C-alpha positions in Angstrom: 0.0 0.0 0.0 1.4 3.4 -1.0 2.2 5.8 1.8 0.9 9.3 1.3 2.3 12.3 3.1 -0.3 15.0 3.8 0.5 18.7 3.6 -2.8 20.3 4.6 -1.8 24.0 4.9 0.4 26.6 3.3 2.3 27.0 6.6 3.0 23.2 6.7 4.5 23.4 3.2 6.6 26.5 4.2 7.9 24.7 7.3 8.9 21.6 5.2 11.0 23.8 3.0 12.3 26.2 5.6 10.4 29.2 4.3 9.0 31.9 6.6 5.2 32.2 6.5 4.2 35.8 5.7 0.5 35.0 5.1 -1.3 31.9 6.5 -3.2 31.4 3.2 -0.7 32.2 0.5 3.0 31.8 -0.2 5.6 32.4 -2.9 8.4 29.8 -2.9 11.8 30.4 -4.6 13.2 26.9 -4.6 16.8 28.1 -5.0 16.4 29.5 -1.4 14.5 26.5 0.0 15.9 23.5 1.9 15.2 20.0 0.9 12.4 18.5 3.0 13.7 15.8 5.4 10.5 14.7 7.1 8.7 12.8 4.4 10.5 9.5 5.1 9.6 6.8 2.7 6.4 8.5 1.4 5.4 7.5 -2.2 3.4 10.7 -2.7 2.3 14.0 -1.2 -1.2 15.3 -1.0 -1.8 19.1 -0.8 -4.7 20.9 0.8 -4.3 24.0 -1.3 -3.8 25.2 -4.9 -0.3 25.3 -6.4 1.1 26.9 -9.6 4.7 25.8 -10.1 7.1 27.2 -12.6 9.8 24.6 -13.3 13.4 25.5 -14.2 16.3 23.2 -14.6 16.5 19.7 -15.9 15.3 17.6 -12.9 12.0 17.4 -11.1 10.9 14.9 -8.5 7.2 14.9 -9.1 4.9 12.5 -10.9 1.1 12.6 -11.1 -0.9 9.4 -11.5 1.1 7.1 -13.8 2.8 9.9 -15.7 6.1 11.6 -15.3 6.4 15.4 -15.2 7.7 16.6 -18.6 11.4 17.4 -18.0 11.4 20.6 -20.0 12.7 23.9 -18.8 10.0 26.6 -18.6 6.9 24.7 -17.8 3.9 25.4 -15.5 2.1 22.7 -13.5 -1.2 23.3 -11.7 -2.4 21.3 -8.7 -5.7 21.5 -6.9 -6.5 20.7 -3.3 -6.7 16.9 -2.7 -4.4 15.9 -5.6 -1.6 13.5 -4.9 1.8 13.8 -6.6 4.3 11.0 -6.7 7.9 11.4 -5.6 10.8 10.1 -7.7 13.0 8.8 -4.9 16.0 8.5 -7.2 16.3 12.3 -7.4 14.5 13.4 -4.3 17.6 15.1 -2.9 18.5 16.9 -6.1 18.7 20.7 -5.9 15.5 22.3 -7.0 15.0 25.3 -9.2 12.0 27.4 -10.0 9.1 29.1 -8.2 5.8 28.0 -6.8 2.7 30.0 -5.8 0.6 28.3 -3.1 -2.9 29.5 -2.1 -5.5 28.0 0.1 -9.1 27.9 -1.0 -10.0 30.0 2.1 -8.1 32.9 0.5 -10.6 33.1 -2.3 -13.8 33.3 -0.1 -15.8 36.4 -1.0 -13.6 37.3 -4.0 -14.5 37.2 -7.7 -11.9 34.4 -8.2 -13.6 32.3 -5.5 -16.7 32.3 -7.7 -14.8 31.4 -10.9 -11.9 29.2 -9.8 -13.7 26.0 -11.0 -13.7 27.4 -14.5 -9.9 26.9 -14.7 -10.0 23.3 -15.9 -6.2 23.1 -16.1 -6.1 22.5 -12.3 -7.4 19.1 -13.2 -5.0 18.3 -16.0 -2.4 15.7 -15.4 1.3 16.6 -14.9 2.3 15.4 -18.4 -0.3 17.9 -19.8 1.8 20.8 -18.3 1.8 24.2 -19.9 5.0 25.0 -21.9 5.7 28.7 -22.1 7.8 30.9 -24.2 10.4 33.3 -22.7 8.0 36.2 -23.1 5.2 34.3 -21.4 7.6 33.3 -18.6 8.3 37.0 -17.9 4.6 37.7 -17.6 4.3 34.8 -15.1 7.2 36.0 -13.1 5.8 39.6 -13.1 2.5 38.2 -11.6 4.6 36.3 -9.1 6.5 39.4 -8.2 3.3 41.4 -7.6 2.0 38.7 -5.2 5.4 38.6 -3.5 5.4 42.3 -3.0 2.0 42.2 -1.3 3.3 39.4 1.0 6.4 41.3 2.0 4.7 44.6 2.7 2.5 43.0 5.4 -1.1 42.1 5.8 -3.7 44.9 5.8 -7.4 45.2 4.7 -6.4 45.4 1.1 -4.1 42.3 1.0 -6.7 39.6 0.3 -8.4 41.6 -2.5 -5.1 42.5 -4.2 -3.5 39.1 -3.9 -6.6 37.3 -5.2 -6.8 39.8 -8.1 -3.2 39.1 -9.1 -3.8 35.4 -8.9 -6.8 35.8 -11.1 -4.7 37.8 -13.6 -2.1 35.1 -13.6 -4.7 32.4 -14.2 -6.2 34.5 -17.0 -2.8 34.6 -18.7 -2.3 30.9 -18.2 -5.7 30.2 -19.9 -4.6 32.3 -22.8 -1.2 30.4 -23.0 -3.0 27.1 -22.9 -5.3 28.2 -25.8 -2.1 29.1 -27.7 -0.5 25.7 -26.8 -3.6 23.9 -28.3 -3.0 25.8 -31.5 0.8 25.5 -31.7 0.7 21.8 -31.0 -1.9 21.3 -33.6 0.0 18.4 -35.2 0.1 16.4 -32.0 -3.6 17.3 -31.3 -4.6 16.0 -34.7 -3.0 12.7 -33.8 -5.1 12.6 -30.6 -8.2 13.4 -32.6 -7.5 10.6 -35.1 -6.9 8.2 -32.2 -10.2 9.3 -30.6 -12.0 8.6 -33.9 -10.4 5.2 -34.2 -11.3 4.5 -30.5 -15.0 5.2 -31.2 -15.0 3.2 -34.4 -13.5 0.2 -32.6 -15.8 0.6 -29.6 -19.0 0.3 -31.7 -17.7 -2.8 -33.6 -17.5 -4.7 -30.3 -20.0 -5.8 -27.7 -18.8 -3.1 -25.3 -21.9 -0.8 -25.8 -24.2 -3.7 -24.9 -22.1 -4.9 -22.0 -20.8 -1.7 -20.4 -22.9 1.1 -22.1 -22.0 4.0 -24.4 -18.5 5.4 -24.3 -18.0 8.2 -21.9 -15.7 11.2 -22.0 -13.8 9.8 -19.0 -13.4 6.4 -20.6 -12.1 7.8 -23.9 -9.7 10.2 -22.1 -8.3 7.3 -20.0 -7.8 5.1 -23.1 -5.8 8.0 -24.7 -3.8 8.5 -21.4 -5.2 12.0 -20.9 -7.2 13.7 -18.1 -10.8 14.2 -18.8 -10.6 18.0 -18.6 -7.5 18.3 -20.9 -9.1 15.9 -23.4 -12.4 17.8 -23.4 -10.7 21.1 -23.9 -8.5 19.8 -26.7 -11.4 18.3 -28.6 -13.4 21.5 -28.2 -10.5 23.5 -29.6 -10.0 21.1 -32.5 -13.6 20.5 -33.5 -15.7 23.2 -32.0 -17.7 20.4 -30.3 -17.5 19.2 -26.8 -16.1 15.6 -26.4 -19.6 14.5 -25.3 -21.1 16.1 -28.4 -18.5 14.4 -30.6 -19.4 11.0 -29.1 -23.1 11.6 -29.6 -22.4 12.6 -33.3 -20.6 9.3 -33.8 -23.4 7.5 -32.0 -25.9 9.0 -34.5 -23.7 8.2 -37.4 -23.5 4.5 -36.4 -27.2 4.4 -35.6 -28.1 5.7 -39.1 -25.9 3.1 -40.7 -27.5 0.3 -38.7 -31.0 1.5 -39.5 -30.3 0.4 -43.1 -30.2 -3.2 -42.0 -33.8 -4.4 -42.4 -33.1 -7.6 -40.4 -32.7 -5.5 -37.2 -35.5 -3.9 -35.3 -35.2 -0.5 -33.8 -35.0 -2.1 -30.3 -32.1 -4.3 -31.4 -30.2 -1.3 -32.7 -30.9 0.5 -29.5 -29.5 -2.3 -27.4 -26.4 -2.7 -29.7 -25.6 1.0 -29.2 -25.7 0.8 -25.4 -29.2 2.1 -24.7 -30.9 0.4 -21.8 -34.4 1.2 -23.1 -35.4 1.5 -26.8 -37.6 4.5 -26.1 -34.6 6.4 -24.9 -32.8 5.7 -28.2 -35.9 6.8 -30.1 -36.1 10.1 -28.2 -32.3 10.7 -28.6 -32.5 9.9 -32.3 -35.4 12.2 -33.0 -33.9 15.1 -31.1 -30.8 15.0 -33.3 -32.1 13.8 -36.7 -35.6 15.3 -36.6 -37.5 12.1 -37.2 -38.0 8.9 -35.2 -35.8 5.9 -36.1 -38.7 4.0 -37.8 -39.6 7.1 -39.9 -35.9 7.5 -40.9 -35.8 3.9 -42.1 -38.9 4.4 -44.2 -37.6 7.7 -45.7 -34.4 6.1 -46.7 
C-alpha cells in the first residue's frame, strides 16, 4: 500500500522547505532558497490541501502525477488543486530544486471574484504530463505576476491584502488560460494525432460488444484510453472540432445508428441495445432530437 504524506496547509509546506510564513493562506516559494524536506521519510506521494502553480526551471524534477512523469522541459507550468496527490521520484528526491511555486489555500478566495470562478480553470485538473509549456516572453509575464504577489506578502497584511493578492492570482490564471489556448494551436499536429486516435477508438468501440455490456463510451473512458485527463481531453477536442467531447461522441453514435438502420433484419430495439441504450424509447427520443424524425420514420424515408 502506498504511503501518502499530507500537507494540509500553506504553513505546513513552508515549514517543510524552511520558508517563513508571511501569510497563512498564500506563499511564494523560490526553490533556490529553500531547503530539501527531510520529514517525508519513505512516502510515495504527497497530498496538498491547497492550490499550487509551479514554474519549473532546470533539468530535474521529482514529481509525478498518476502514472505519468512530469515533462522534463525547462520553462513549464504545472497546476495542482486541493486533494491531488503527486508522486515522488525517490531517485532524485535530494536533487537541488530550481523554480518558483505559488501556493494559495481555498479560504483565501472566499468572497472574491476568483472564488466564484476558480472552477472554470480546468487546467487545475490536468495531469502533470499535460503541463503548460511557455515561451520566454510568457515566462516573464508569469514572473511579473509572481513578483506582484510577493510584493503584497512582503509589505505586510492589511485590509487590502486579500483583494489585491486574489486579483493578481486571477490575472495570472487568465494569462495561463490564454497560454493554454495558444498551446492547443501551436501543438496542432500532436492534437490531430489525438483526434485521429479518438475517432479510431470510437469506431472500434462500436464494432465490439462493449456498448451492450458496459454502455455507451463516456468522455472519461475515452480520455483514459488516450492517457489524458478528462478535462484536458475535453478542452483539446473542443478547440480542435468546435464540439465538446460529449457532443462528438453523440455525433458518432448518431452516425453509427443511421448506418445500422439500413439493416432491415434488425428492429429499432435491437439497434438501441447494440448501441448501449438500456431502453429503446430512450434511443428513439435521442435519435429524433438530433435527426428530426424517429428511427422508424428515418428507415422508411431512406
